[in-house]
C-alpha positions in Angstrom: -6.3 -70.1 226.0 -7.9 -72.4 223.5 -11.5 -73.7 224.3 -12.6 -77.2 223.2 -16.2 -77.0 221.4 -18.8 -78.3 223.8 -19.2 -82.2 223.5 -22.2 -83.3 221.6 -23.1 -86.8 222.5 -23.3 -89.0 219.2 -25.8 -92.0 218.9 -23.4 -94.8 218.6 -24.7 -98.6 218.1 -24.3 -100.9 220.8 -22.1 -104.0 220.0 -25.1 -106.1 220.5 -27.0 -104.0 217.7 -23.7 -104.5 215.1 -23.5 -108.2 215.7 -27.2 -108.5 215.0 -27.2 -106.5 211.8 -24.0 -108.4 210.8 -25.6 -111.5 211.8 -28.8 -110.7 209.7 -27.9 -112.0 206.4 -26.9 -115.6 207.5 -30.1 -115.6 209.5 -32.0 -114.8 206.2 -30.0 -117.3 204.3 -30.5 -120.2 207.2 -34.4 -118.9 207.2 -34.3 -119.2 203.1 -32.8 -122.4 203.5 -35.5 -123.8 205.6 -38.2 -122.4 203.8 -37.0 -123.9 200.4 -36.8 -127.2 202.2 -40.3 -126.7 203.2 -41.3 -125.7 199.7 -39.6 -128.7 198.2 -41.6 -131.0 200.6 -44.6 -129.4 199.5 -43.7 -129.9 195.7 -43.1 -133.7 196.4 -46.4 -133.9 198.2 -48.0 -132.0 195.4 -46.5 -134.6 192.7 -47.4 -137.4 194.7 -51.1 -136.3 194.9 -51.0 -135.6 191.2 -49.6 -139.0 190.5 -52.2 -140.8 192.9 -55.0 -138.6 190.9 -53.6 -140.1 187.6 -53.5 -143.6 189.0 -57.1 -143.2 190.2 -58.4 -142.6 186.8 -56.7 -145.4 185.1 -58.0 -147.7 187.8 -61.7 -146.3 187.5 -61.2 -146.8 183.7 -60.0 -150.3 184.1 -62.8 -151.0 186.4 -65.1 -149.6 183.6 -63.3 -151.6 180.8 -63.6 -155.1 183.1 -67.6 -154.3 183.1 -67.8 -153.5 179.4 -65.9 -156.9 178.7 -68.1 -159.0 181.1 -71.5 -157.6 179.2 -69.7 -158.3 175.8 -68.8 -161.8 176.7 -72.3 -162.3 178.3 -74.2 -160.9 175.2 -72.1 -163.0 172.7 -72.7 -166.0 174.3 -76.4 -165.4 174.3 -76.3 -164.5 170.8 -74.1 -167.4 169.4 -74.4 -170.1 172.2 -70.9 -170.6 172.0 -69.4 -171.1 175.6 -66.1 -169.8 174.4 -67.8 -166.4 174.4 -68.1 -166.4 178.2 -64.3 -166.4 178.6 -64.1 -162.4 179.0 -67.5 -162.4 181.4 -65.5 -165.2 183.8 -62.2 -163.2 183.5 -64.1 -159.9 184.4 -66.3 -161.5 187.2 -62.9 -163.1 188.5 -61.0 -159.6 188.6 -63.8 -157.2 189.3 -63.4 -157.5 193.2 -59.6 -156.9 193.2 -59.9 -153.8 190.9 -62.8 -152.6 193.4 -60.1 -152.8 196.2 -57.4 -150.8 194.1 -60.1 -148.1 193.7 -60.9 -148.1 197.0 -57.4 -147.5 198.2 -57.1 -144.7 195.9 -60.2 -143.0 196.6 -60.4 -140.2 199.4 -61.9 -141.4 202.6 -64.4 -138.7 202.7 -66.0 -136.5 200.1 -68.4 -137.1 196.9 -65.9 -139.6 195.2 -66.4 -142.1 198.1 -70.1 -141.9 197.6 -69.7 -142.6 194.1 -67.6 -145.3 194.7 -70.2 -146.7 197.1 -73.0 -146.5 194.5 -70.5 -148.0 191.9 -70.3 -151.2 194.0 -73.7 -151.5 194.5 -74.5 -151.4 190.6 -71.6 -153.7 189.7 -72.9 -156.3 192.5 -76.6 -155.6 190.7 -75.2 -155.8 187.1 -73.6 -159.4 187.7 -76.4 -160.6 189.4 -78.6 -159.6 186.5 -76.1 -161.3 184.1 -75.8 -164.3 185.8 -79.8 -164.6 186.1 -79.7 -164.4 182.1 -77.2 -167.2 181.8 -79.4 -169.2 184.0 -82.5 -168.7 182.1 -80.6 -169.6 178.9 -79.4 -172.8 180.3 -82.8 -173.8 181.6 -85.1 -172.4 179.2 -83.3 -171.8 176.1 -82.2 -168.7 174.3 -85.9 -167.5 173.5 -86.6 -167.5 177.2 -83.2 -165.6 177.7 -84.2 -162.9 174.9 -87.6 -162.2 176.6 -85.8 -161.4 179.8 -83.0 -159.4 177.8 -85.6 -157.3 176.3 -87.1 -156.2 179.6 -84.0 -153.7 179.9 -82.7 -154.2 183.4 -79.3 -155.2 182.6 -78.9 -152.0 180.3 -80.2 -149.9 182.6 -77.6 -150.7 185.2 -75.1 -150.8 182.7 -76.1 -147.4 181.9 -76.0 -146.1 185.6 -72.6 -147.8 185.9 -71.4 -145.7 182.9 -72.6 -142.3 184.4 -71.4 -142.9 187.7 -68.0 -143.9 186.1 -68.1 -140.8 184.1 -68.7 -138.7 187.1 -65.9 -140.2 188.8 -63.6 -139.7 185.8 -64.5 -136.0 185.6 -64.2 -135.5 189.2 -60.5 -137.0 188.9 -59.9 -134.7 186.0 -61.0 -131.6 187.8 -58.7 -132.7 190.9 -55.8 -133.1 188.5 -56.2 -129.7 187.2 -56.5 -128.1 190.6 -53.4 -129.6 191.8 -51.8 -128.2 188.7 -53.2 -125.0 189.2 -51.9 -124.8 192.9 -48.4 -126.1 191.7 -48.3 -123.5 189.3 -49.4 -120.7 191.7 -47.0 -122.1 194.2 -43.8 -121.9 192.0 -44.8 -118.2 191.1 -45.1 -117.4 195.0 -41.8 -119.1 195.6 -40.3 -117.0 192.9 -41.2 -113.8 194.2 -40.5 -114.9 197.5 -36.9 -116.1 196.8 -36.3 -112.5 195.3 -37.8 -110.6 197.8 -35.4 -112.6 200.5 -32.3 -112.0 198.0 -33.2 -108.1 198.2 -33.7 -108.3 202.0 -30.0 -110.0 202.4 -28.6 -107.5 200.1 -30.0 -104.7 202.3 -29.0 -106.1 205.5 -25.3 -106.8 204.3 -25.2 -103.4 203.0 -26.5 -101.9 206.3 -24.4 -104.2 208.4 -21.2 -103.2 206.4 -22.0 -99.5 207.0 -22.8 -99.8 210.7 -19.8 -102.0 211.2 -17.5 -99.5 209.5 -19.2 -96.6 211.4 -18.8 -98.4 214.7 -15.1 -99.2 213.9 -14.8 -95.1 213.3 -16.7 -94.3 216.5 -14.7 -96.8 218.5 -11.7 -95.4 217.2 -12.9 -91.9 218.2 -14.1 -93.1 221.7 -10.7 -94.7 222.4 -9.3 -91.3 221.6 -11.8 -89.3 223.8 -11.2 -92.1 226.7 -7.7 -91.7 226.5 -7.9 -87.7 226.7 -10.3 -88.2 229.8 -7.8 -90.6 231.4 -5.0 -88.3 230.8 -7.1 -85.4 232.4 -7.8 -87.6 235.5 -4.3 -88.6 235.8 -3.4 -84.8 235.6 -5.7 -83.9 238.3 -5.0 -87.2 240.3 -1.3 -86.1 240.2 -1.9 -82.5 240.3 -4.2 -82.3 243.4 -2.6 -81.1 246.6 -4.4 -83.5 249.0 -3.1 -87.0 249.1 -5.3 -89.5 247.4 -5.1 -93.2 248.0 -7.4 -96.0 246.9 -7.6 -99.2 249.1 -9.1 -102.5 247.9 -11.7 -104.6 249.6 -8.9 -106.5 251.4 -7.4 -103.3 252.8 -4.2 -103.0 250.5 -3.2 -99.8 248.7 -3.5 -99.8 245.2 -2.9 -96.3 243.9 -0.9 -93.3 245.6 -0.9 -89.8 244.1 2.3 -87.5 244.3 0.8 -85.5 246.9 0.4 -88.7 249.0 4.3 -89.7 248.3 5.2 -86.3 249.6 3.0 -86.4 252.8 4.5 -89.9 253.8 7.8 -90.1 252.2 7.2 -93.3 250.1 7.1 -94.1 246.7 4.3 -95.3 245.1 6.1 -98.6 244.3 6.9 -98.9 247.8 3.3 -98.7 249.1 1.6 -100.9 246.3 -0.1 -103.9 247.6 0.8 -103.1 251.3 -1.5 -102.7 253.8 -3.1 -99.3 254.6 -2.1 -99.6 258.3 1.4 -99.1 257.1 0.8 -95.5 257.0 -2.7 -95.0 258.3 -4.7 -97.5 260.8 -8.0 -96.3 259.8 -9.4 -100.0 260.5 -8.1 -101.5 263.5 -8.9 -104.8 265.1 -9.7 -108.2 263.6 -12.4 -109.2 260.9 -13.0 -108.1 257.5 -11.3 -104.6 256.3 -14.6 -103.2 255.2 -16.4 -104.1 258.5 -13.5 -102.8 260.4 -13.6 -99.3 258.7 -17.3 -99.1 259.3 -19.1 -100.1 255.9 -22.6 -100.9 256.4 -25.2 -101.6 253.7 -22.7 -100.0 251.2 -22.2 -96.5 253.1 -19.6 -95.6 255.5 -20.6 -95.0 259.0 -17.8 -92.5 259.6 -16.3 -90.6 256.7 -14.3 -87.8 258.3 -11.3 -88.5 260.6 -9.8 -85.3 262.0 -6.2 -85.1 263.4 -6.0 -88.5 262.9 -2.2 -90.3 263.3 -0.3 -91.3 260.5 3.2 -92.8 259.9 6.1 -91.6 257.5 8.6 -93.6 255.9 11.2 -92.2 258.5 8.8 -93.4 261.2 7.7 -90.1 262.3 3.9 -89.6 263.5 2.2 -86.9 261.6 -1.4 -85.6 262.3 -3.8 -86.0 259.2 -7.2 -84.7 258.4 -9.0 -87.5 256.3 -12.0 -87.8 254.2 -13.2 -91.3 253.1 -15.6 -92.3 250.2 -16.6 -95.5 248.4 -16.0 -96.5 245.1 -18.1 -99.5 244.1 -16.2 -101.9 241.4 -17.0 -105.3 240.1 -14.5 -106.9 242.5 -15.9 -105.2 245.6 -16.4 -101.7 247.3 -13.0 -99.9 247.2 -12.3 -97.1 249.9 -11.2 -93.9 248.7 -9.1 -91.4 251.2 -8.1 -87.8 250.8 -5.5 -87.0 253.3 -4.2 -83.7 253.9 -1.5 -82.7 256.4 -3.3 -81.3 259.6 -0.5 -78.9 260.6 -1.6 -75.9 258.7 -5.5 -76.3 259.7 -4.1 -76.7 263.4 -2.0 -73.7 262.8 -5.0 -71.9 261.4 -7.3 -73.0 264.4 -4.8 -71.9 266.8 -4.4 -68.6 265.3 -8.4 -68.4 265.2 -8.3 -69.1 268.8 -6.1 -66.5 270.0 -8.0 -64.1 267.8 -11.0 -65.0 269.5 -9.4 -64.9 272.9 -7.9 -61.8 272.4 -11.1 -60.2 270.7 -13.1 -61.6 273.6 -10.8 -60.0 276.4 -10.3 -56.9 274.4 -14.1 -56.7 274.0 -15.0 -57.8 277.5 -12.7 -55.6 279.4 -14.3 -52.0 277.9 -17.6 -53.6 278.0 -17.3 -54.3 281.6 -16.4 -50.7 282.1 -19.1 -49.7 279.8 -21.9 -51.7 282.1 -20.4 -50.4 285.3 -20.5 -47.0 284.4 -24.1 -47.4 283.2 -25.0 -48.8 286.0 -23.6 -46.2 288.4 -25.2 -43.6 286.2 -28.7 -45.1 286.6 -28.0 -45.6 290.3 -27.4 -41.8 290.7 -23.8 -42.1 291.7 -23.1 -39.0 289.5 -26.3 -37.4 290.2 -29.7 -37.9 289.5 -30.3 -38.2 285.9 -33.4 -36.7 284.0 -35.9 -39.1 282.8 -34.9 -39.1 279.2 -31.2 -39.8 280.2 -32.2 -42.6 282.7 -34.2 -44.3 279.9 -31.2 -43.9 277.3 -28.5 -45.3 280.1 -30.9 -48.0 280.3 -31.0 -48.9 276.5 -27.3 -48.7 276.4 -26.9 -50.8 279.5 -29.4 -53.6 278.0 -27.5 -53.6 274.8 -24.1 -53.8 276.4 -25.2 -56.8 278.4 -26.4 -58.3 275.0 -23.1 -58.0 273.5 -21.4 -59.7 276.2 -24.0 -62.5 276.0 -23.1 -62.6 272.4 -19.6 -62.9 273.0 -20.0 -65.6 275.5 -22.1 -67.5 273.1 -19.6 -67.3 270.6 -16.9 -68.6 272.9 -19.3 -71.4 274.3 -20.0 -72.7 270.6 -16.4 -72.7 269.4 -15.7 -74.9 272.7 -18.5 -77.1 272.1 -17.4 -77.7 268.4 -13.9 -78.9 269.6 -15.1 -80.8 272.6 -13.3 -78.3 275.0 -16.3 -77.1 276.8 -15.1 -77.1 280.8 -17.6 -78.1 283.5 -17.0 -77.8 287.3 -19.2 -80.9 288.7 -19.8 -80.8 292.3 -23.2 -81.9 294.4 -25.6 -79.2 294.0 -29.3 -78.6 295.1 -31.0 -77.8 291.9 -33.3 -75.4 293.8 -30.4 -73.0 293.9 -30.1 -73.2 290.0 -34.2 -72.3 289.8 -33.6 -69.4 292.3 -30.5 -68.0 290.4 -32.1 -68.6 287.2 -35.3 -66.6 288.2 -33.2 -63.6 289.6 -31.4 -63.1 286.5 -34.6 -63.2 284.2 -36.7 -61.3 286.6 -35.7 -57.7 285.1 -36.7 -59.0 281.7 -40.0 -60.4 282.9 -40.8 -57.2 285.0 -40.2 -55.0 281.9 -42.7 -57.2 279.8 -45.2 -57.5 282.9 -44.7 -61.1 283.0 -44.8 -63.3 286.0 -42.6 -66.2 286.6 -44.3 -68.9 288.6 -41.6 -71.0 290.3 -42.8 -74.4 291.7 -39.9 -76.3 293.5 -40.2 -79.6 296.0 -39.8 -78.5 299.7 -36.8 -80.8 300.3 -33.3 -80.7 298.5 -33.0 -81.8 294.9 -29.5 -83.1 294.8 -27.5 -83.7 291.5 -23.9 -83.8 290.6 -23.6 -81.0 287.9 -21.8 -77.5 287.1 -24.2 -75.1 288.8 -23.3 -72.1 286.7 -23.8 -74.0 283.2 -27.3 -75.5 284.4 -28.2 -71.8 285.5 -27.3 -71.1 282.0 -29.6 -73.4 280.3 -32.5 -72.4 282.8 -32.1 -68.8 282.0 -31.8 -69.4 278.2 -35.2 -71.3 278.5 -36.8 -68.5 280.8 -35.5 -65.8 278.5 -37.1 -67.4 275.5 -40.2 -68.0 277.2 -40.7 -64.4 278.2 -39.8 -63.3 274.8 -42.3 -65.2 273.3 -45.1 -65.0 275.7 -47.6 -62.3 275.4 -47.5 -59.5 278.1 -49.4 -60.0 281.1 -49.0 -63.7 281.2 -47.6 -66.3 283.2 -44.6 -68.4 282.9 -44.4 -71.6 284.7 -40.9 -72.5 286.2 -40.9 -76.1 287.5 -38.5 -78.5 289.1 -39.7 -82.5 289.4 -37.7 -84.7 291.4 -37.2 -88.2 289.7 -35.9 -91.6 290.8 -33.2 -91.4 288.4 -33.4 -88.0 286.6 -34.7 -84.8 288.0 -36.5 -82.5 285.3 -36.6 -78.9 284.9 -39.3 -77.5 282.7 -40.3 -74.0 281.4 -43.9 -73.5 280.2 -45.2 -70.6 278.3 -48.3 -69.0 277.0 -46.9 -68.3 273.8 -47.7 -69.3 270.1 -45.8 -72.4 270.8 -42.9 -73.8 268.0 -43.7 -73.7 264.4 -43.7 -77.1 262.9 -41.6 -75.9 260.1 -39.0 -74.8 262.9 -39.0 -77.5 265.0 -36.4 -79.7 263.2 -34.0 -77.2 263.4 -34.8 -75.7 266.7 -31.6 -77.0 268.6 -29.3 -76.1 265.5 -26.9 -73.5 265.6 -28.0 -69.8 264.7 -31.8 -71.2 264.5 -34.1 -68.3 265.0 -37.9 -68.2 264.9 -40.3 -65.3 264.7 -43.6 -64.2 266.2 -46.6 -65.1 264.3 -46.2 -61.7 263.0 -43.1 -62.5 261.4 -41.2 -60.2 263.7 -37.7 -61.7 264.5 -36.8 -62.0 268.2 -33.5 -60.3 268.9 -30.7 -63.1 269.7 -27.9 -65.1 268.4 -29.7 -68.2 267.8 -27.0 -70.2 269.7 -28.9 -70.6 273.2 -30.5 -73.7 272.6 -27.7 -75.2 271.0 -25.5 -74.6 273.6 -28.1 -75.6 276.1 -28.6 -78.9 274.4 -24.6 -79.6 274.4 -24.6 -78.5 278.4 -27.5 -80.9 279.4 -25.9 -83.8 277.1 -22.7 -83.2 278.8 -24.3 -83.9 282.1 -26.0 -87.1 281.0 -29.4 -85.5 280.5 -31.6 -84.6 277.9 -33.4 -81.7 276.5 -36.7 -81.7 274.4 -40.0 -79.5 273.7 -43.5 -79.9 273.0 -46.5 -77.6 271.8 -49.0 -78.0 274.5 -52.8 -78.9 273.6 -53.9 -75.7 275.4 -51.6 -73.6 273.7 -47.9 -72.3 274.2 -44.5 -74.4 274.5 -42.8 -76.5 277.1 -39.5 -77.0 277.1 -37.6 -79.5 279.6 -34.4 -80.8 280.5 -33.4 -83.6 282.5 -30.3 -84.1 285.0 -29.1 -87.4 286.8 -29.5 -87.9 290.2 -26.7 -87.2 292.8 -24.3 -90.2 292.3 -24.1 -90.6 295.9 -27.5 -92.1 295.6 -25.7 -94.9 294.2 -23.9 -95.6 297.1 -26.9 -95.2 299.5 -29.2 -97.6 297.4 -26.4 -100.1 295.8 -23.8 -100.0 298.2 -23.4 -103.8 298.1 -23.2 -104.0 294.5 -20.1 -105.3 292.6 -19.0 -105.0 289.1 -16.5 -106.3 286.7 -14.3 -104.2 284.9 -13.0 -105.3 281.4 -10.3 -103.2 280.3 -6.8 -104.1 278.7 -5.2 -100.4 279.6 -4.2 -100.6 283.2 -4.2 -97.1 283.7 -7.6 -96.9 282.4 -9.0 -99.6 284.3 -7.7 -98.3 287.6 -9.0 -95.0 287.1 -12.5 -96.5 286.3 -12.2 -98.8 289.6 -11.0 -95.5 291.5 -14.2 -93.7 290.2 -16.6 -96.6 291.3 -14.8 -96.8 295.0 -15.5 -93.4 295.4 -19.3 -93.8 294.6 -19.7 -97.1 296.8 -19.4 -99.9 294.3 -16.9 -102.7 294.9 -15.1 -103.8 291.5 -12.7 -106.5 290.0 -10.5 -105.5 287.0 -9.5 -108.2 284.3 -7.6 -107.6 280.9 -8.6 -110.4 278.9 -11.8 -112.2 277.6 -10.8 -115.6 279.2 -10.4 -113.8 282.7 -13.7 -112.0 282.3 -15.8 -115.1 281.4 -14.1 -116.9 284.2 -14.7 -114.2 286.9 -18.5 -113.9 285.5 -19.1 -117.5 286.2 -17.5 -117.5 289.6 -19.0 -114.1 290.9 -22.5 -112.8 290.6 -21.7 -109.4 289.3 -24.5 -106.5 289.1 -23.1 -105.2 286.3 -20.2 -105.4 283.8 -18.0 -102.7 282.1 -16.8 -103.9 279.0 -14.0 -102.1 276.7 -14.4 -103.9 273.0 -10.7 -104.2 272.5 -9.1 -106.7 275.3 -5.6 -108.2 275.2 -6.5 -111.6 273.8 -9.5 -110.9 271.6 -12.7 -109.0 270.7 -14.5 -107.8 273.8 -17.8 -108.8 272.4 -16.8 -112.3 272.8 -17.4 -111.8 276.4 -21.2 -111.0 276.1 -21.1 -114.2 273.3 -19.7 -116.6 275.9 -22.0 -115.7 278.7 -24.8 -115.8 276.6 -23.9 -119.3 275.2 -23.7 -120.5 278.9 -27.0 -121.2 280.0 -26.0 -122.0 283.8 -24.7 -118.2 284.0 -27.1 -115.1 284.5 -25.9 -112.4 282.1 -25.5 -109.2 284.0 -26.0 -106.0 282.3 -23.2 -104.8 280.0 -22.2 -101.2 279.7 -19.7 -100.8 276.9 -16.9 -98.3 277.3 -15.0 -97.5 274.1 -13.4 -94.8 272.0 -15.5 -96.1 268.9 -18.8 -94.8 267.9 -21.8 -97.6 268.7 -22.3 -100.0 265.7 -26.4 -99.9 264.9 -26.7 -103.5 265.8 -25.6 -103.5 269.3 -29.2 -103.4 270.8 -29.4 -106.9 269.6 -27.3 -108.2 272.0 -28.8 -109.7 275.0 -27.7 -108.2 278.2 -26.7 -104.9 276.6 -27.6 -101.8 278.8 -25.5 -99.0 277.5 -22.9 -97.3 275.8 -20.3 -94.8 277.1 -17.7 -93.4 274.5 -14.2 -92.4 275.7 -13.6 -89.9 277.1 -16.5 -90.3 279.4 -18.1 -88.1 282.2 -18.1 -89.9 285.6 -21.3 -88.6 286.7 -22.7 -90.2 283.0 -21.0 -93.5 284.0 -22.5 -93.5 287.5 -25.7 -93.0 285.9 -25.7 -95.7 283.5 -24.9 -98.1 286.1 -27.3 -97.0 288.1 -30.0 -97.6 285.5 -28.6 -101.0 284.4 -29.0 -102.3 288.0 -32.1 -101.0 288.8 -33.5 -102.4 285.4 -31.9 -106.0 286.1 -33.8 -106.0 289.6 -37.1 -105.1 288.2 -39.6 -107.5 286.9 -40.0 -107.3 282.9 -41.9 -104.6 281.4 -45.3 -105.9 280.1 -45.2 -104.4 276.3 -48.4 -104.7 274.1 -47.5 -104.6 270.4 -50.6 -103.8 267.8 -49.5 -104.7 264.4 -51.2 -106.7 261.6 -47.7 -107.6 259.8 -46.4 -111.0 260.7 -42.9 -109.9 259.7 -42.7 -106.6 262.0 -44.0 -108.9 264.7 -41.5 -111.1 264.6 -38.8 -108.7 264.1 -39.8 -106.7 266.9 -40.1 -110.1 269.1 -36.6 -110.6 268.4 -35.3 -107.4 269.2 -37.2 -107.3 272.4 -36.1 -110.8 273.5 -35.4 -111.0 277.3 -36.3 -107.5 278.1 -40.0 -107.8 278.7 -43.3 -109.7 278.5 -44.6 -109.3 275.1 -48.4 -109.2 274.2 -49.3 -109.4 270.3 -52.7 -107.9 268.8 -53.1 -107.7 265.1 -56.3 -105.8 265.2 -58.1 -103.2 267.2 -60.5 -105.5 268.5 -58.0 -107.9 269.8 -56.0 -104.8 271.3 -59.0 -103.8 272.9 -59.8 -107.3 274.7 -56.2 -107.7 276.2 -56.5 -104.1 277.7 -59.8 -105.1 279.2 -58.0 -108.0 281.0 -54.3 -106.4 281.4 -52.8 -103.2 281.8 -49.4 -103.0 280.0 -46.5 -100.5 280.9 -46.5 -99.6 277.4 -48.0 -99.7 273.9 -46.1 -100.0 270.5 -49.0 -99.2 267.9 -49.1 -99.2 264.2 -51.6 -96.7 262.6 -52.9 -99.2 259.7 -54.9 -101.9 261.2 -57.6 -103.9 259.6 -60.5 -102.8 261.3 -59.4 -99.1 261.7 -56.8 -96.5 262.5 -54.7 -96.7 265.5 -55.2 -93.1 265.9 -58.5 -93.9 267.6 -57.0 -96.4 270.4 -54.3 -93.8 270.9 -57.0 -91.4 271.9 -58.7 -94.0 273.9 -55.5 -94.7 275.9 -54.5 -91.2 276.9 -57.9 -90.2 278.3 -58.4 -90.3 282.1 -56.1 -89.6 284.7 -53.6 -92.6 284.2 -53.1 -92.6 280.5 -50.9 -95.4 279.1 -47.3 -94.7 277.5 -47.6 -94.9 273.5 -44.9 -95.4 271.0 -46.3 -95.1 267.6 -44.3 -97.3 265.3 -45.8 -96.9 261.8 -44.9 -96.3 258.0 -48.0 -94.2 257.6 -48.0 -90.2 257.5 -48.2 -89.3 261.3 -50.1 -85.9 261.5 -49.5 -83.3 264.4 -52.2 -84.5 266.7 -50.8 -88.0 266.9 -47.2 -86.5 267.4 -48.7 -84.5 270.5 -50.6 -87.6 271.9 -47.8 -90.3 271.5 -44.9 -90.3 273.7 -42.5 -91.3 270.9 -43.0 -91.5 267.3 -40.8 -93.8 265.0 -40.9 -94.5 261.4 -40.8 -98.1 260.3 -37.4 -99.6 259.3 -35.4 -102.5 260.0 -32.5 -99.7 261.3 -35.3 -98.4 263.6 -35.7 -101.5 265.5 -32.7 -101.2 268.0 -33.5 -97.5 268.5 -37.4 -98.7 269.0 -36.3 -101.2 271.7 -34.5 -98.6 273.6 -37.0 -95.8 273.3 -39.4 -98.5 274.8 -37.4 -99.4 277.9 -36.6 -95.4 278.5 -40.4 -94.6 278.3 -41.0 -97.4 280.8 -38.3 -96.1 283.2 -39.5 -92.7 282.7 -43.1 -93.7 284.0 -41.6 -95.5 287.0 -40.6 -98.8 285.7 -42.8 -101.7 285.3 -45.8 -101.7 287.6 
């Protein structure tokens, strides 16, 4: 066999990276074009600035030239006395203001040049004033007087100052021109270097992009080959697997079927494509979207395994299938993947296993019965008095033979529980007899360990509809565990408490209690704990798992707790005798909504036998009409009625404000949805096939709750969203009081006693645990449900009546838990 080399992942540039690199050269070119445009603009600006500097120098020189002309003309006239010499003076004087304006326009707004221009203006004005004064003296007093004034030198000094200022302005202009030329030269040098660098970068980017694009093309080719190989492997696995594989799109149509699926159903793939899955398997009955009907909630299937499920072949035959469902999220929605296997082989294996277990149990029980009987006779002296050592050996052999019989019974029971076939013989019994038989069965074990069983039972009969032998099995198992784990010489309390709805049997020991690490799996099959010294206790680990199923089949619950003073307490509840309903609710009338006539008549006969009157309807329309016409005490509702979804009955009654919605008990072959507790009037769920005692128990509870006043519930939580959701979940089921802090809660408790407290541990003014300890003190403690997102320690768990972790999904469970706790404490007070 040829082995492929191990796959080494290669670093492949993404399409985005390749595209970026390929676009880098054009991007650089575009950036370079923008930069060149900007540099051209800078060059043009520099050229204009240089030209302005040259023009500034020319205009300053013209201004200086005008002043020289004016002085020359004035001097010529003074010397010659000829008025013709005044022409240059007059022209200069007429044009000097305009020339000053031109210089002013070319002079920067700030800086030394502006200061020089201001000084020059002042000097020019003074110069013309002086020249005009000389001319006036010449006219009035003659040339000699003018010469005297001229020799004073004021005009010369002014002209010298003008020349100095003009020279300074000229030098500054020259410096500015030189600086501008140098900047332009430097810019050109930088631009040349930048252009060469840009050309180099563009060349490098183009080379890298070309290399990566070539490599990417090569890698894409390799990846395409690898994908094709993987697809071929997947097709090979899909086609070769022995289980039928079917993919179903979000609308419920078949998209793909493998050859094994074709063989199972007798259809070709082409004949099944785009046909509804119900053609071969009706995994989603009812109305509405396929994904909702199949049980998809929050992207997860509520049920993934369907055993012994009916299917249909192309020839119209019914076949039994085992189906495993999974989800496959795709861009167009969640697809359902079905793995289908013909259940015939499994059922045959189960039959062979059952036959084997039956045969082995019979073959073992028969000789064990003889062994135990013989050992009992030997110990009783039927064959003569045995020596002490022989008596002890016979006792050990008898004890272990009985252990072996119990092991065989446990294995048979757990197998029957797994298949849902555990048989029960219901009858009206006195639970005190169950107590007596359990004590008698365990007395020998208690005597050997010198443990006293302290039985406490009421003086009056405590009646229940139950299987007496099964309850003795449960009670004996709890007593046996208590005796095994209790220290020698201690006391085990065995108590029976009569209740209005449920009777409770509890066993309390003085042992080490339940290890917290073991508590979560204590009711699991084959779960075993040990004493504190790690010594394992003999047993199969099946007793508590079997006990839980027996109790639940009776409509009760089993639980345990570690006692604060030490030891453990196990308790289980059993509903009262259903004849109680006839005595208390003999006048009650119920509405049965069931489209299966035989099932409806069966339910009606059960109700009649227990003293209830009832009406039977098969459609939503008739159900709503009857509920509006008659004041029913409760409604028994199947979800699949003849004309519509059974939930429409609840919706129709809820929308009619003139009709009081009676409590509704749903009877269905499906598992309950998670949001059913949000429906107004919902009182319980009973899954078909159901036990009649459980039905009567639910009816009793629903009627009693509807007749009671609403429970007062104090909700302590500082989160607004949680309070709003909680209020919606408890709508119509109780009077809700809210507190956002410990101080507010204590004020409410001082004025009114609620029936139950729902407590968050994280509060703004302290821990809710302190309030929990307060309300649990005294002779009349308040029931408390801890509903928090914080870590909950063992002390808080022991004090609280129930503990739930905050989540949206936990709200329906929270509502049911609260009402159950109120009922357990005697209902609203």
